[in-house]
C-alpha positions in Angstrom: -15.7 33.6 -34.4 -14.0 34.8 -31.2 -10.5 36.3 -31.1 -7.7 37.0 -28.8 -8.6 40.9 -29.1 -12.3 40.2 -28.0 -10.9 38.6 -24.3 -9.9 41.9 -22.4 -6.1 41.1 -22.3 -3.4 43.4 -21.7 -2.3 44.9 -25.0 1.3 44.1 -24.2 0.0 40.3 -24.0 -2.0 40.5 -27.2 1.3 41.8 -28.9 3.2 38.9 -27.8 0.0 36.4 -29.1 0.3 38.2 -32.8 3.9 37.8 -32.3 4.0 34.3 -31.9 1.1 33.7 -34.8 -1.9 33.0 -32.7 -5.4 34.9 -33.6 -8.3 32.7 -32.7 -8.4 31.2 -29.0 -9.1 27.3 -28.7 -12.0 26.2 -27.3 -10.6 26.0 -23.6 -9.0 28.9 -23.9 -12.0 31.1 -24.8 -13.7 29.7 -22.0 -11.3 29.8 -19.3 -9.8 33.5 -20.2 -13.0 35.4 -19.3 -14.0 34.3 -16.2 -10.1 34.0 -14.8 -9.7 37.6 -15.9 -12.5 38.4 -13.6 -11.0 36.9 -10.4 -13.1 33.9 -10.5 -11.9 29.8 -9.5 -11.8 28.1 -12.6 -12.1 24.7 -13.4 -11.1 23.4 -16.9 -11.4 20.0 -18.4 -10.4 19.3 -21.4 -7.8 16.8 -23.5 -4.3 16.9 -24.0 -2.8 19.4 -26.5 -5.7 21.8 -26.5 -4.2 24.9 -25.4 -4.7 25.1 -21.5 -1.4 26.1 -21.3 -2.1 29.5 -22.5 -5.5 29.3 -20.7 -4.1 30.2 -17.2 -0.5 31.8 -18.6 -2.3 34.8 -20.8 -4.7 35.7 -17.7 -1.8 35.6 -15.2 0.3 38.0 -17.0 -2.4 40.3 -17.3 -3.6 40.4 -14.0 0.2 40.7 -12.6 0.8 43.7 -14.7 0.3 46.0 -11.6 2.2 44.9 -8.5 5.9 44.2 -7.7 7.0 40.9 -5.9 8.5 40.8 -2.5 11.9 38.6 -1.4 10.9 35.1 -1.1 7.1 35.7 -1.6 5.9 34.9 -5.2 2.8 36.4 -6.2 1.6 33.3 -8.2 2.1 29.9 -8.3 2.0 27.1 -11.0 2.1 23.4 -9.6 3.1 20.7 -12.8 3.4 17.1 -12.3 6.9 16.5 -14.3 9.7 18.5 -15.0 9.2 18.7 -18.5 5.7 20.3 -18.2 7.3 22.8 -16.0 10.1 24.0 -18.3 7.1 23.9 -20.9 5.1 26.2 -18.9 8.3 28.6 -18.5 8.8 28.8 -21.8 5.2 30.0 -22.7 5.5 32.2 -20.1 8.8 33.8 -21.8 6.8 33.9 -25.1 3.7 36.1 -23.7 5.0 38.0 -21.2 8.2 39.5 -23.4 6.9 42.8 -23.1 6.3 43.2 -19.5 9.0 43.0 -16.5 7.3 40.3 -14.7 10.0 37.9 -13.3 9.6 34.3 -12.7 11.6 31.2 -11.3 11.6 27.7 -12.0 11.6 25.2 -9.4 12.5 21.5 -10.6 14.4 18.5 -9.6 17.9 18.0 -11.1 18.9 21.8 -10.7 21.0 23.2 -7.7 19.3 24.9 -4.8 21.7 27.6 -4.9 20.6 29.0 -8.0 16.8 28.5 -7.6 17.5 30.5 -4.0 19.0 33.2 -5.7 15.8 33.8 -7.8 13.5 33.4 -5.1 15.3 35.9 -2.8 15.6 38.6 -5.6 11.4 38.3 -6.0 9.4 36.7 -8.7 6.1 37.3 -9.9 5.4 33.6 -11.2 6.5 30.6 -9.6 6.5 27.7 -11.9 7.4 24.4 -9.8 6.7 20.6 -9.2 5.6 20.0 -5.8 8.3 18.1 -4.2 11.3 20.8 -4.9 8.6 23.4 -4.0 8.2 21.8 -0.5 12.0 21.0 -0.2 12.3 25.3 -0.3 9.4 25.5 2.2 10.7 23.5 4.3 14.3 24.7 4.1 12.8 28.3 5.1 13.5 29.9 2.0 10.3 30.5 0.5 7.2 31.5 2.1 3.6 31.4 0.0 1.4 33.3 1.9 1.3 36.2 -0.6 0.2 34.1 -3.5 -2.7 35.6 -5.3 -3.2 33.3 -8.0 -2.6 29.3 -7.8 -2.7 27.1 -10.8 -2.7 23.1 -11.0 -1.7 21.8 -14.1 -2.5 18.2 -15.1 -4.8 17.3 -11.6 -5.0 13.8 -13.0 -1.4 13.2 -13.6 -0.7 14.4 -10.2 -3.2 11.7 -8.9 -1.4 9.0 -10.8 2.0 9.9 -9.5 1.2 10.5 -5.7 1.2 14.2 -5.1 -2.4 14.9 -4.1 -1.2 15.0 -0.5 1.2 17.4 -1.3 -0.9 19.6 -3.2 -3.5 19.5 -0.5 -0.4 20.8 2.0 0.2 23.1 -0.8 -3.1 24.6 -0.8 -3.4 25.1 3.2 0.1 27.3 3.1 -1.5 29.6 0.5 -4.0 32.2 1.3 -7.8 31.8 1.5 -8.4 34.5 -0.7 -6.4 33.2 -3.6 -7.8 32.7 -6.5 -7.5 29.0 -8.1 -7.2 27.9 -11.7 -7.6 23.8 -11.6 -7.0 22.1 -15.1 -7.4 18.3 -15.8 -8.3 16.0 -18.7 -10.4 13.8 -16.4 -12.4 14.1 -13.4 -11.3 11.1 -11.1 -13.3 11.0 -7.7 -10.2 12.0 -5.7 -9.6 15.1 -7.8 -13.4 16.3 -7.6 -12.8 16.1 -4.1 -9.8 18.0 -3.8 -12.1 20.7 -6.4 -15.0 20.7 -3.7 -12.6 21.2 -0.7 -10.2 24.3 -2.3 -12.1 25.8 -4.9 -14.9 28.2 -4.2 -17.9 28.4 -6.7 -15.8 27.4 -10.0 -16.6 28.6 -13.4 -16.7 25.1 -15.3 -15.3 24.6 -18.6 -15.8 21.3 -20.3 -14.8 21.5 -24.1 -14.8 17.9 -24.8 -16.1 14.5 -23.4 -13.9 13.1 -20.4 -11.0 11.4 -21.8 -11.8 11.4 -25.5 -9.5 11.0 -28.4 -8.9 14.0 -31.0 -10.5 13.3 -34.2 -7.2 14.3 -36.1 -5.5 10.9 -35.0 -5.6 8.0 -37.2 -5.8 5.0 -34.4 -4.4 1.4 -35.2 -4.5 -1.4 -33.5 -2.0 -4.1 -34.4 -2.0 -7.7 -32.4 0.6 -10.1 -32.0 0.7 -13.8 -30.8 3.9 -14.2 -29.5 5.0 -18.3 -30.6 7.1 -18.0 -27.0 5.9 -16.1 -24.3 9.7 -15.9 -23.3 10.4 -14.2 -26.3 7.1 -11.8 -26.5 9.4 -8.5 -26.0 11.9 -9.4 -28.9 9.1 -10.3 -31.3 7.2 -6.9 -30.3 10.8 -4.8 -30.9 10.7 -6.8 -34.8 7.2 -5.8 -35.4 7.5 -2.2 -34.0 10.9 -1.8 -36.2 8.6 -3.2 -39.1 6.0 -0.4 -38.6 8.4 2.2 -38.2 9.9 1.3 -41.8 6.7 0.5 -43.2 5.4 3.9 -42.8 8.5 5.3 -44.5 8.9 8.9 -45.2 5.2 10.0 -43.5 6.8 8.9 -40.2 9.2 11.8 -39.8 9.3 11.9 -36.2 7.8 9.8 -33.4 7.2 9.0 -29.5 7.1 5.6 -28.6 5.6 4.9 -25.2 6.8 1.7 -22.8 5.5 0.8 -19.5 8.4 0.5 -17.6 12.4 2.2 -17.5 14.0 -0.8 -18.5 11.9 -1.5 -21.2 12.6 2.1 -22.6 16.2 1.5 -22.8 16.0 -1.9 -24.3 13.7 -0.8 -27.1 16.3 2.4 -27.9 19.2 0.1 -28.1 17.4 -2.2 -29.9 16.4 0.8 -32.4 19.6 2.2 -32.6 21.4 -1.0 -33.1 19.2 -1.5 -36.2 20.3 1.9 -37.7 17.5 4.1 -36.4 18.0 7.1 -34.8 15.9 7.0 -31.4 17.3 8.0 -27.9 15.8 7.2 -24.6 13.7 9.7 -22.1 12.7 8.7 -18.2 12.5 9.6 -15.1 15.9 8.3 -14.1 18.3 9.9 -16.6 20.1 13.1 -15.3 18.0 15.9 -15.6 20.2 17.8 -18.0 20.5 14.5 -20.4 16.5 14.7 -20.7 16.5 18.2 -21.8 19.2 17.2 -24.5 17.2 14.7 -25.8 14.0 16.9 -25.6 15.9 19.6 -27.3 17.2 17.1 -29.9 13.7 15.8 -31.1 12.2 19.5 -30.6 15.0 20.7 -33.3 14.6 17.3 -35.4 17.8 16.1 -35.2 16.6 13.0 -33.3 13.8 11.1 -34.8 12.4 8.6 -32.6 12.1 9.3 -28.6 11.6 6.6 -26.8 9.6 7.3 -23.3 7.9 6.6 -20.4 4.7 8.0 -18.9 6.6 10.6 -17.4 6.7 12.2 -20.8 3.3 11.6 -22.0 2.2 15.0 -20.5 4.1 18.4 -21.3 5.5 17.8 -24.5 4.2 20.5 -26.6 5.8 19.5 -29.8 2.8 20.3 -32.3 4.6 18.5 -35.1 4.8 15.1 -33.8 3.7 12.7 -36.9 3.3 9.2 -35.0 2.9 7.8 -31.5 3.5 4.1 -30.9 2.4 2.3 -28.2 4.9 -0.6 -27.6 2.9 -1.8 -24.3 -0.4 -1.2 -23.8 -0.8 1.1 -20.9 -2.2 -0.3 -18.1 -4.3 3.0 -17.1 -6.8 3.8 -19.6 -6.3 7.3 -19.3 -2.6 7.3 -20.0 -3.7 6.0 -23.2 -5.2 9.2 -24.4 -2.6 11.1 -23.1 -0.2 9.5 -24.9 -1.4 9.5 -28.3 -2.7 13.1 -27.7 1.1 13.6 -28.5 0.3 13.8 -32.1 -2.6 15.2 -34.0 -2.1 18.4 -31.8 -3.2 22.2 -33.1 -5.4 20.7 -36.1 -2.8 18.6 -37.9 -3.0 15.1 -38.6 -1.4 12.3 -36.6 -1.3 8.3 -36.5 -1.2 6.1 -33.5 -0.5 2.5 -33.6 -0.7 0.3 -30.5 1.1 -3.1 -30.3 -1.1 -5.9 -28.1 -0.4 -9.3 -27.2 -3.2 -11.9 -26.1 -2.5 -10.7 -22.2 -3.2 -7.1 -23.1 -7.2 -7.9 -23.7 -8.4 -6.8 -20.4 -6.3 -3.4 -20.9 -7.7 -3.0 -24.3 -11.1 -3.2 -22.6 -10.8 -0.6 -20.4 -9.1 1.7 -23.1 -12.0 1.3 -25.3 -14.7 1.7 -22.8 -13.2 4.7 -21.4 -13.1 6.3 -25.4 -16.4 5.1 -25.9 -15.2 3.5 -29.2 -13.4 0.4 -30.3 -9.6 0.9 -32.1 -9.5 -0.3 -35.3 -7.7 -3.3 -36.1 -4.9 -3.3 -38.4 -2.9 -6.2 -40.2 0.7 -6.3 -39.7 3.0 -5.3 -42.6 3.2 -7.3 -45.7 6.9 -8.3 -45.4 6.9 -8.8 -41.9 8.6 -12.2 -40.7 9.7 -13.0 -37.5 13.8 -13.6 -37.4 14.8 -17.3 -36.4 16.2 -15.5 -33.1 12.8 -14.6 -32.1 11.3 -17.9 -32.2 13.9 -19.9 -30.1 14.8 -19.9 -26.4 16.2 -16.8 -25.1 19.8 -16.6 -23.9 20.8 -20.2 -25.3 24.2 -19.4 -24.7 23.9 -18.5 -21.4 21.8 -21.7 -20.4 25.2 -23.8 -21.8 27.4 -21.7 -19.5 25.3 -22.3 -16.4 25.3 -25.8 -17.3 29.0 -26.2 -17.8 29.7 -24.1 -14.6 27.6 -26.5 -12.3 29.5 -29.4 -14.4 32.5 -27.7 -12.7 31.6 -26.9 -9.5 30.5 -30.4 -9.2 33.8 -31.7 -10.8 35.7 -31.9 -7.4 33.0 -34.3 -6.0 32.6 -36.2 -8.9 36.1 -37.1 -9.2 36.3 -38.6 -5.7 32.9 -40.4 -6.3 33.6 -44.0 -7.4 31.1 -46.2 -9.3 29.6 -49.4 -7.4 32.0 -51.7 -9.7 35.3 -49.7 -8.5 33.6 -49.8 -5.0 33.6 -53.6 -5.1 37.0 -53.8 -6.3 38.8 -51.4 -4.1 37.1 -52.2 -0.8 38.9 -55.9 -0.2 42.4 -53.9 -0.5 41.4 -51.4 1.6 40.5 -54.0 4.1 43.6 -55.3 3.7 45.9 -52.4 4.1 43.6 -51.2 7.0 44.3 -54.9 8.6 48.4 -54.5 7.9 48.8 -51.1 9.9 50.1 -51.4 13.5 47.7 -50.0 16.0 48.8 -46.2 16.8 50.5 -45.5 19.8 49.0 -43.6 22.4 50.7 -40.2 21.6 50.0 -40.9 18.2 46.6 -42.1 18.1 43.7 -39.7 17.9 42.2 -38.6 21.9 39.4 -40.1 22.7 36.3 -37.5 24.2 36.4 -39.9 27.5 40.2 -39.2 28.2 39.8 -35.4 27.3 37.3 -35.2 29.9 39.1 -37.2 32.6 42.3 -35.4 32.3 40.3 -31.9 32.4 38.5 -33.2 35.8 42.0 -34.1 36.9 43.6 -30.9 36.3 40.2 -29.0 37.9 40.8 -31.5 41.1 44.3 -30.3 40.9 43.7 -26.5 40.4 42.0 -24.3 42.7 39.1 -23.0 40.0 37.6 -24.2 36.6 39.9 -24.5 33.9 39.8 -23.5 30.4 39.3 -26.8 28.2 39.9 -27.4 24.8 43.0 -25.3 24.0 45.2 -28.6 23.9 48.4 -29.4 26.4 50.4 -26.6 25.4 48.3 -24.4 27.1 50.4 -22.4 29.7 49.5 -23.4 33.4 48.6 -20.2 34.5 45.8 -19.6 32.1 44.4 -22.0 33.4 44.0 -21.2 36.9 40.9 -18.8 38.1 41.5 -15.6 39.7 39.4 -14.4 42.9 37.5 -11.4 42.7 38.6 -8.5 44.8 35.5 -8.7 47.0 36.9 -12.4 48.1 40.1 -10.7 48.4 39.1 -8.2 50.7 37.2 -11.1 52.9 40.3 -12.9 53.0 42.3 -9.8 54.5 39.6 -9.2 56.9 39.9 -13.0 58.1 43.4 -12.9 58.5 43.2 -9.6 60.3 40.7 -11.2 62.4 43.1 -14.4 63.3 45.9 -12.0 64.5 
């Protein structure tokens, strides 16, 4: 069996690996490290949780041991799709490079540019970044990529899902043609294959597992529920989720719960907390400091349930996650593999539940086609029953309030509206009252349109110019007069001069 000591790594790196408690490399590490140390391009394909991060950090540290970084010109570059994954890579670098003098910088959003600029100005050996923040620094003139010797693209298929491929292509073009490229992905979509054919030169291809396969250490279960009301489907799924968590009991030491939408992440987190469960949300709209605090709490065990969007499906290197719950069936089949890959890591056993409704059938078919197996069906917990609140129409109170509001808004009109019987009774009296009233005097009755037009016409005849009509009799006379232009005034003065 291959050991790390057989991989020709730097003795300082081997010492750090031993301190971390590792002796035997994973298949992707054993396959990728030797060609990387030889300076070859590497294309690594492996499922989530197989140790891909060490596959490039260990050879990078060994190869960068000689040399010195220059200001604003990093010697190596690691691109990650999310802030969490970039932070995780930085932590791995700290573990394995602790016996060396190599420096690093982490460029991610949610952190001030000033602090990052100071690190870059001092010169760094390893630059770990998300594509957007990296290009922000480059466009501000704070960073040069012409000194990059080793470039790593981690979780390339996630880059594709998040729309980073144009940025990746641009970054490739900013780096030297002679760089060494290490490219890692869990799946190989056609777009990713095109990029590897364009930017990698005769890469060593290491594929340690079938593309998009799930780990054998994960027990997968599918729980199907048919909502009694379509408009209460989400509420009924939340009740089923709580029942599944409680049914697992003490075996569920911690869990990640995945939702498709950020809004649902917050709703599910609030629902779980309201029912006495230790839960917190994490998604892309939260402040970076809050996201890191939540992750730290989940890592140290003070937080049991982490409710996440797919931004957290990659890069959470937390080996001891006992359960994963898919509150929503992912709309992209590959995301199922990445989600459940958060459990059953490093040889440990894990359990993955997926809650599905009849509306999810097409997504389930795509997932089962991808992973080449049927997800085992299981029954709902024995004591699970839907509450009355989950079976009646939602927001009953709101509907009543809207109804009473509409009634109040019509109240003014309704109060002035008479029934046909009232109209019949009132009509003769109204006619008699109208007949008894004398005809108003000329100055009291409303002025007719013809009279206004006649008076306006009379005024225009009397004045020398057009008048302003419609302001009433109180309008001063000078406002109704027209004023001659300067040109006409000069013409009149010329004519008078000619007469004299």
